[in-house]
Phi, psi and omega in degrees: 000133181048043176073006181251150178240139177226144172258121192219149184235182175273355178257153184277064175263168174305130176274136183251121172266127183288152188275058177288126182288161176306155180058027174234155175234120177255141179209171181052038179292138177216137180296151169284164184296328177274352176083003187264349181227169170226132180267148179204144165277129187237121175258118188206131178056040181074018184241146174245103186238166178249126180234166179230126182241155180289137183282354178272353185087010181281172190283003181292122183217112185245127175285114178270324180208122184287173178301143180237017173080017181216167179271140178255138191266299193210163181232144173222099182286140181284144181302334179271005176078004181265333190238146163237112176276139180210143186244143182231181186279000176265015177055051178241142175241121182243162174240128173253123176280109186285346179280324187234355182082004183284146186227123185223154179276130175263331186203150170218133189257111175276000183231161178081201193260185181282349179256066195276334188238103183244347184219058177282126184232140174263148168291159190294335181263356172080016180266336184236161171216156182223150172207177176229144174200164168293142180230022179202170182285358167291335172072025178258139181292142178231152189269138178242156176222136181215148172266126190295320188292306187267351176062023167291128184226134188226138174268124188245004171226160191264176176266023179282319178236148175294128173224135189217185170052055176289138181216132177279147175282155185292341179271000178077015185259338191229146168241105179268149176204167179258140183211134182275097185224008177251130180226106177235123189270137173223108000287171181258012178212164186271016184269164175111156184292134172061025184284106189256013180125168181279135169268120180264081184279154166060058186271334197278128175240166183257130182231167177209144177251133178280125185278348172225160179291153171072025173266147179261134188292128190294339178272356184288131179305154182287143171214174187302336177275347188292142174288141179294345185218154174048064181298349184267356182278161183297138176296155180303328178264002183291160170250097189280347181083163186287154178259141170280147179276129179267193184289147177072008179090349180298150179290127172271187179302148189294157175278152180283135174269094185291330178297117178075019182298315181301333188277340186267070185248141179231159180238127177285120193282049178253163179303150176284166181195187170263068187280157175191168178053056180287137172226142187241115177267168178301323185243355176208162170262131174250143174192159174270143175232120183244141178292149182305124179090349183251059187287350183271340188222137185218174170252135172271120190238158186218151167219141189279141181269102174202164183301135177075000184304131180219003183262136168247132180260146172279109189272318175204146179260167178054051178253141179266317179196171183202162174215136176263136186295156180301330173274359176074013181262344185224153177242131165260119188244127175256117175284162188275129175251194176285078181088012183187207182277141179270266182241160171257130177227135176262116194231144172290141186268061182267188181291333181227151177278147183295146185274338176250116184263001192304314184275001184272337187293127174293129186286090175234345183306326183259012177294124173244131184261137169261119179239126177268095189307322183297312177296324181289321181296316181298323174295319183286332169299309175303316184296314179298323182289312183306314193278336168301319183288318184283330189263338197299149178291338176247111177299337175281002185044040179058024175087008181273159181269094184293322179292319173299322181295320182292316180302323180292316187274334185310314182297342176285339183294330178293340178265358182290132183244349179202169185295329178293325178294325179295321175302318184298315184289321179294328176294318177295320185292317183294329178299333180305324187282343179065033182260121180285337185264071182198141176214168168247126182211174171069208184095173181254110180251151178296136177210161184244106180299334183279349181294132177295130187264146181289156178225160193213159183259355176087023185212161172273130186242150179215143175297146184204166180290129171092359179162212181236130185272137169285097192282331180194119176272129186304136177275144178228174175295118188293342182269002187238079181293342175290350182259356187294153173294162183305323185276355175257001185286159184304132173097344181277306181050043174280151184225156171305137185096338174300159173253136167266117189258329181205156179232123182052042174081357183243137191295148168233144190234344180204158181308330175300320180285332176295315177302312176306313176294345186254359176305125178074013184259000182303126183080354180266160172284126180236138176274117184242129177261121189245140174237133175224100188064234184272353190263128175241129175215163180250133185225152175266131187232141170252107179295162187239164179285170180305318185292318178293319180298318179297317176300315172312308177298313176300314177306321186289322171307315180293315178300313179304313179300313182305314181293324173307304180303315179295321174300307185291335180258007180053037183081002187260353176245150180234167182206138167219153178245141176258103182295319181209197178225065177230197184301315181293335181275333173285328174291322182292317177307312179299314174309307186270331180290311179285340172294335183236020184297336185272357180292154178289324178225154182212133177256121165260116187260119179235031173296139179059018174300133187269350178102178181150232188200029185257006187305326184290324174301314181294310180298329179298324176292323180289338182278344181297144179229140174273135179236346172194175179215159178260134174235103181289172177298327177233133179114177184275148172291157178232135186274155165235113016279149183291146176045054184251136177288126187252347189277197180269136184238147177229140177242129178256136180218162180210183183292348183259356172289126204229141163064236186287346167295329179281320181292321172306309184296323179290320181301316182307314183285316186300326189265355178071030185285328191194157169283149174250130179244136178135237193229156168317131177284178191290330180093035178250082192258347185275117183286156189218166178239348179063035173272351181274058183284142179269173189302330180255023171079005178285174190212126167249098196290146179239130176284123191255316198228105175294159174248141185228142170272186192287351170273355182080013176284138175294141187244145166064318188297127179080357182236315186084186180246120180284140178284150173293323181229107181288125173214132179258139171266106175287140193303316185293307180301319182289324171305328187256023172095001184281153173212086186299325178295313178303310181304316182297324178292323176298313181301312188296320178293322181294318184295311185294319181290332174298312184286322185216078183299149175295116180296132174294158170272108181222119187277134177288160183298139181285131187291171178287167176307132178108340181263119190281164181282161177287157178258007171084359182280000000 
């Protein structure tokens, strides 16, 4: 945490803090196989290094590998203590020989992204390692196996299926892995309301490769030819490959027979799921299983390794991640918390999880960190500078003198007096690249947890004689009562024009007094006195938080636009707004688009769209075309393609259309799907991942991946997307309720529909017997 590393257990023994120096950040820490040391990536003074620390907390600190001008991701020490595998942002997997300090690249990924190595696994003797990464332009992960000493490397799965999470069995006979090879469509046909395509859920199955010839698969059902003991040992007639000699002359684990390895494939006969993080125990397999769309929380499941096994047991619920200890005896389980890790548990890796977890909790609740803000701000400045260099889409930093910039800004770090001032300095640094798709955000800011938060009634209020007038209650979808504003809830019956005369028995005369009366009352029952003419009554209202109020206000704006479009088009025109480009927005698109898919004209509004990554999903639906229809003897026709919009389309954009909202707008133009009306978009076109977190979880965002059209031209960044029809919303008119851009979109649709109306679907009479049908050409 916060760049510091501590060794802790579930018992009340000494917690050991590693000797990480001031103004340095340690991360990705892992213990050595003998438990005497801890390896860590250390970011200090603009460098990313690999260090070894004494596990007893003493000052011993050994620099193992100096900075190489790139970001380092993870470390994997070998069980025999000889090797330290490490991966970097240049998509390289390297081996550091801990005996002599030699470092050499083992593998490099020309496909996929720059974080190619996430699941490296060692054999129990440290002789072999396995990993997965894409090895073709199809970019599906494939499993690799390599011998560390000789660097012999084999790809053992194809690019036909995604294969991940390789893990060796402790006896050295099997390499288990996960692969997405089961495809069952839900739904199984294109019919049904808002059917946006098949979900291929629970694709993952468990497979194993026999590392030597002649092995009997331990999951194979028992038969009369099966040996009565140790079914995973080589058969008497098998070719097991040579054995490596261990210490003292004892036979070590068998060598891998690389020849024909990929063909020695077996399937574990358990049900498929959304599996990940496979670990192999001597007696069972452990893995995570996640429900579709629930990637932060999973079930830890297990299956026993025995002949004919087909059952999967739920070992523990509400798990975020886990690790199996090197000796296979213990599990470290991280439970799922509120947006992150909940508790850490140390558990025996038995057939069942213990029911009493009291003594299993890793003792961290009373861990106190000593944080020197001045040192931390300096480290975060160095880290932000380093990660900008490592993560930037342009390795040449757009021609800027990046080292000189650090020299120029570094003296200002000493003048920083709080986290907000550090943000200002990081913003100055980021601005040197002239990139619009970058911000400084997050971090740990001072706040008063006891400060009362405002609460709201979901309405515009105005001062009036005798109280506070309800000028306008925010509109919501009438068929979604759960989304109603507080004053719209059942039993309240408030209306525009009503007066609020008192709250909780105290008179209010202007909106400021309402705000004071509602402080810290979000979600609480509040007594409101309402007057309508001569009638006075009291009702119970539950105010909402500022976040909910903002969405109610936004929703009211959308409902107003929709009503305006429907009135202007006499029900023939539709309207939907995309707030951003994330999971909630594709859900909103499904709700609103398919509710209006039969309209003759449709306005898709991406003004003030905040971005995300779902542009291709939406454009795909707009690209669908009707080429025929079914007409039953009774009832309405049904189109093929189903639920396809056939009318005229307009897209609205403005100067605040941002990020993926701009990519969507550019795609609409490039594919000729609709005219764009409004204003030039923001010009933030380089995509990013937000992987470059600082030690306090803040972020100086780095633009990472440029967009290019099919001619290879750089798109959007610094320029934006120009509208086909430029229309400005001028301040005075907009402030008085006008929307010139929306008016222009309505006029454009009417004009185009007048020139090219949507043809009705009318079947011609079916000819007599003997007259063949048309072939559609």
